[in-house]
C-alpha positions in Angstrom: 14.1 -166.5 -118.0 13.9 -178.1 -117.7 12.1 -181.0 -117.5 9.1 -182.1 -119.3 6.3 -183.5 -117.2 6.5 -186.7 -119.2 9.4 -188.6 -120.7 7.6 -188.7 -124.1 7.5 -184.9 -124.1 11.3 -184.8 -123.5 11.8 -187.2 -126.4 9.6 -185.1 -128.7 11.5 -182.0 -127.8 14.8 -183.7 -128.5 13.5 -184.9 -131.8 12.5 -181.3 -132.7 15.9 -180.1 -131.8 17.6 -182.8 -133.9 15.4 -181.8 -136.8 16.4 -178.2 -136.3 20.0 -179.3 -136.3 19.6 -181.3 -139.5 18.0 -178.3 -141.3 20.7 -176.0 -140.1 23.6 -178.3 -141.1 22.0 -178.8 -144.5 21.6 -175.1 -145.1 25.2 -174.5 -144.0 26.5 -177.1 -146.4 24.5 -175.5 -149.2 25.8 -172.1 -148.3 29.4 -173.4 -148.1 29.2 -174.7 -151.6 28.5 -171.2 -153.0 30.3 -169.0 -150.5 33.2 -167.0 -151.7 36.6 -167.6 -150.1 36.4 -164.2 -148.5 32.9 -164.5 -147.1 32.6 -164.4 -143.3 30.0 -166.0 -141.1 28.3 -164.3 -138.2 30.1 -166.4 -135.7 33.5 -165.7 -137.3 32.7 -161.9 -137.3 31.7 -162.1 -133.7 34.7 -164.2 -132.8 36.9 -161.3 -133.9 34.7 -158.7 -132.0 32.7 -157.4 -134.9 28.9 -157.4 -135.0 27.3 -160.1 -137.1 26.1 -157.4 -139.6 29.7 -156.9 -140.5 29.7 -160.3 -142.2 27.5 -158.8 -145.0 29.5 -155.6 -145.4 31.4 -155.3 -148.7 29.7 -158.2 -150.4 27.7 -156.0 -152.7 24.5 -157.9 -151.9 21.2 -156.1 -151.6 19.9 -155.6 -148.1 17.6 -158.5 -147.3 14.0 -158.2 -146.5 13.5 -158.1 -142.7 12.3 -161.3 -141.0 9.2 -161.2 -138.8 11.4 -161.2 -135.7 13.5 -158.3 -137.1 10.3 -156.4 -137.8 9.2 -157.0 -134.2 12.4 -155.7 -132.8 12.4 -152.5 -134.9 8.7 -151.6 -134.9 7.5 -148.4 -133.3 4.0 -149.7 -133.1 3.4 -153.5 -132.6 -0.3 -153.5 -133.4 0.5 -152.6 -137.1 2.4 -156.0 -137.4 -0.2 -158.3 -136.1 -2.5 -158.9 -139.1 0.4 -159.8 -141.4 2.2 -161.9 -138.8 -1.1 -163.8 -138.1 -1.4 -164.6 -141.8 2.2 -165.8 -142.0 1.8 -167.8 -138.9 -1.2 -169.6 -140.4 1.0 -170.4 -143.4 3.5 -172.2 -141.2 6.1 -169.4 -140.6 7.7 -170.2 -137.3 9.4 -166.9 -137.1 6.1 -165.1 -137.4 4.5 -167.3 -134.7 7.5 -166.5 -132.4 7.2 -162.8 -133.1 3.5 -162.9 -132.2 4.3 -164.6 -128.9 6.8 -161.9 -128.2 4.3 -159.1 -129.0 1.6 -160.4 -126.6 4.2 -161.2 -123.9 5.7 -157.7 -124.2 2.3 -156.0 -124.0 0.8 -158.2 -121.3 2.0 -156.2 -118.4 4.7 -153.8 -117.1 5.6 -152.3 -113.8 3.8 -149.0 -113.1 6.4 -146.6 -111.7 3.8 -144.6 -109.9 2.9 -147.6 -107.8 6.5 -147.5 -106.5 6.6 -143.8 -105.8 7.1 -144.2 -102.1 9.6 -147.1 -102.5 13.3 -146.6 -101.7 14.6 -147.2 -105.2 17.9 -145.7 -106.5 17.4 -142.7 -108.7 19.1 -144.3 -111.8 16.9 -147.4 -111.5 13.7 -145.4 -111.0 14.5 -143.2 -114.1 15.2 -146.3 -116.1 11.9 -147.9 -115.0 10.0 -144.7 -115.9 11.6 -144.7 -119.3 11.0 -148.4 -120.0 7.4 -148.2 -118.9 6.8 -145.3 -121.3 8.6 -147.1 -124.1 6.5 -150.2 -123.7 3.3 -148.1 -123.5 4.1 -146.5 -126.9 5.0 -149.8 -128.5 1.9 -151.5 -127.3 -0.6 -148.9 -128.2 -3.5 -150.6 -129.9 -2.6 -154.1 -128.7 -5.2 -155.8 -126.5 -4.1 -155.5 -122.9 -6.5 -158.1 -121.5 -4.3 -160.3 -119.3 -6.0 -163.7 -119.8 -6.2 -163.2 -123.6 -2.6 -162.2 -123.7 -1.5 -165.2 -121.7 -3.5 -167.5 -124.0 -1.9 -165.8 -127.1 1.6 -166.1 -125.7 1.2 -169.8 -125.0 -0.5 -170.5 -128.3 2.0 -168.8 -130.5 5.0 -170.0 -128.6 3.8 -173.6 -128.7 2.9 -173.2 -132.4 6.4 -171.7 -133.2 8.0 -174.7 -131.4 6.0 -177.2 -133.5 6.8 -175.3 -136.6 10.5 -175.7 -136.0 11.6 -172.6 -134.1 14.6 -173.5 -131.9 14.1 -170.4 -129.8 10.5 -171.4 -129.0 11.6 -174.9 -128.3 14.1 -173.6 -125.7 11.5 -171.3 -124.2 9.0 -174.1 -123.9 11.6 -176.1 -122.0 12.3 -173.2 -119.6 8.7 -173.6 -118.4 9.5 -177.0 -116.9 12.1 -178.4 -114.5 15.5 -179.4 -115.9 16.1 -183.0 -114.5 14.3 -184.8 -117.2 16.7 -183.7 -119.9 19.6 -186.1 -120.3 23.2 -184.9 -120.8 22.9 -186.0 -124.5 19.8 -183.8 -124.8 21.7 -180.9 -123.3 24.5 -181.4 -125.7 22.1 -181.7 -128.7 20.4 -178.4 -127.6 23.7 -176.5 -127.3 25.0 -177.9 -130.6 21.8 -176.8 -132.4 22.1 -173.3 -130.9 25.8 -173.0 -131.9 25.1 -174.2 -135.5 22.1 -171.8 -136.0 24.0 -168.6 -135.3 20.8 -166.9 -134.1 21.3 -164.3 -131.3 17.8 -165.0 -130.1 18.7 -168.6 -129.5 21.8 -167.6 -127.6 19.8 -165.3 -125.4 17.1 -168.0 -124.8 19.7 -170.6 -124.0 21.3 -168.3 -121.4 18.4 -169.0 -119.1 19.3 -172.7 -119.1 23.1 -172.2 -118.7 23.2 -170.5 -115.3 22.8 -172.1 -111.8 20.4 -174.7 -113.1 23.3 -176.2 -115.1 25.7 -176.2 -112.2 25.5 -180.0 -111.8 26.7 -180.5 -115.4 29.5 -178.0 -115.5 32.2 -180.7 -115.7 30.4 -182.8 -118.3 29.9 -179.7 -120.4 33.5 -178.8 -120.2 34.5 -176.0 -122.6 30.9 -174.7 -122.6 30.2 -171.7 -120.3 27.6 -173.2 -117.8 26.6 -173.3 -114.2 27.0 -169.7 -112.9 25.8 -166.2 -113.4 29.0 -165.5 -115.3 28.0 -168.2 -117.8 24.6 -166.6 -118.1 26.2 -163.3 -118.8 28.6 -164.9 -121.4 25.6 -166.3 -123.4 23.8 -163.0 -123.2 26.9 -161.1 -124.4 27.2 -163.6 -127.3 23.6 -163.0 -128.3 24.2 -159.3 -128.3 27.3 -159.7 -130.4 25.4 -161.8 -133.0 23.2 -158.8 -133.7 20.3 -158.8 -131.2 19.6 -155.2 -130.3 20.7 -154.7 -126.8 20.8 -150.9 -126.4 18.6 -148.4 -124.6 15.9 -148.7 -127.2 15.9 -152.5 -127.6 12.9 -154.6 -126.8 15.1 -156.9 -124.7 16.4 -154.2 -122.4 13.1 -152.5 -121.9 11.3 -155.8 -121.2 13.9 -156.8 -118.6 13.4 -153.4 -116.9 9.7 -152.7 -117.5 8.6 -156.2 -116.7 11.2 -157.7 -114.4 12.5 -154.7 -112.7 16.1 -155.2 -113.9 16.8 -151.6 -114.5 19.6 -149.1 -114.4 22.3 -149.8 -117.0 21.6 -148.5 -120.6 22.5 -151.8 -122.4 21.9 -155.5 -121.9 25.6 -156.1 -121.7 26.0 -153.7 -118.8 22.9 -155.0 -117.1 24.4 -158.5 -116.9 28.0 -157.5 -116.1 27.9 -154.3 -114.1 27.3 -156.0 -110.7 30.1 -158.6 -111.4 33.5 -158.4 -109.9 36.1 -157.2 -112.4 37.6 -160.7 -112.8 34.1 -162.1 -113.4 33.4 -159.4 -116.0 36.5 -160.5 -117.8 35.5 -164.1 -117.4 32.1 -163.4 -119.0 33.8 -161.7 -122.0 36.1 -164.6 -122.3 33.1 -167.0 -122.1 31.5 -165.2 -125.0 34.7 -165.6 -127.0 34.8 -169.3 -126.1 31.2 -169.7 -127.3 32.1 -168.2 -130.7 35.2 -170.3 -130.9 33.0 -173.4 -130.4 30.5 -172.2 -133.0 33.4 -171.5 -135.4 34.8 -175.0 -134.9 31.5 -176.7 -135.2 30.8 -175.1 -138.5 33.7 -177.2 -139.8 33.5 -180.2 -137.5 30.1 -180.7 -135.9 30.0 -182.0 -132.3 31.1 -180.7 -128.9 
């Protein structure tokens, strides 16, 4: 769903992104030194059409402890996560701060289907809206629904996550502002950081900046899907391929429907491609392939 009000803010954001890139490159180099010849990265798995989780299959490694964001995505009741996430957030965990911003954003509001009872809404869309509204109500039971408090919490934890180093939060902070203050170099830095991080959440967040708002830079960003709704769909598809839950019980799909009214299809992939012409659907899939090819190449030779 980019322009900072002051040039200094843009510079600070760029520095944060550069820091994120530095950390990611360092971690990748460390991982490369110990990775077995047959190990597969998430981008490589997705490049060949497999989910990111396939990269860990067959390695014999124990299942890792779920991250705060993974716990947020899988929780049946969000209120049961808040106390632990708050403690982790206070300890500097950017992922916990981002998860808290998601919780309060998700539970802040949703469209009440009964208020649209007399509206001329297609049956499939109405059924999806009813389902998503009920899904959000169940997940948010026990979470404060006071609007102003929720807004403050969303802003606080998203800003905190950005300062703590969350690339996803940094992108979401930039979405709140107009785009023209970001230079082409800043754009490239942001895209490179996302491609290096191999985080589906970052791909989904970046999709909001790669649509029509990037139309003026399509030629300069040659090779990177940008400047159209097809490009937006490509980045969304890439995020889903990297392991972000995108099905009928996913937070992403139910938030898009229950809060934004984007309802009907039973997956995020279909939501962003079902209204496209066949050739544009193919282009979106090809765009997702191109994104993973870029990520695969940058893992060995950084730079767009």
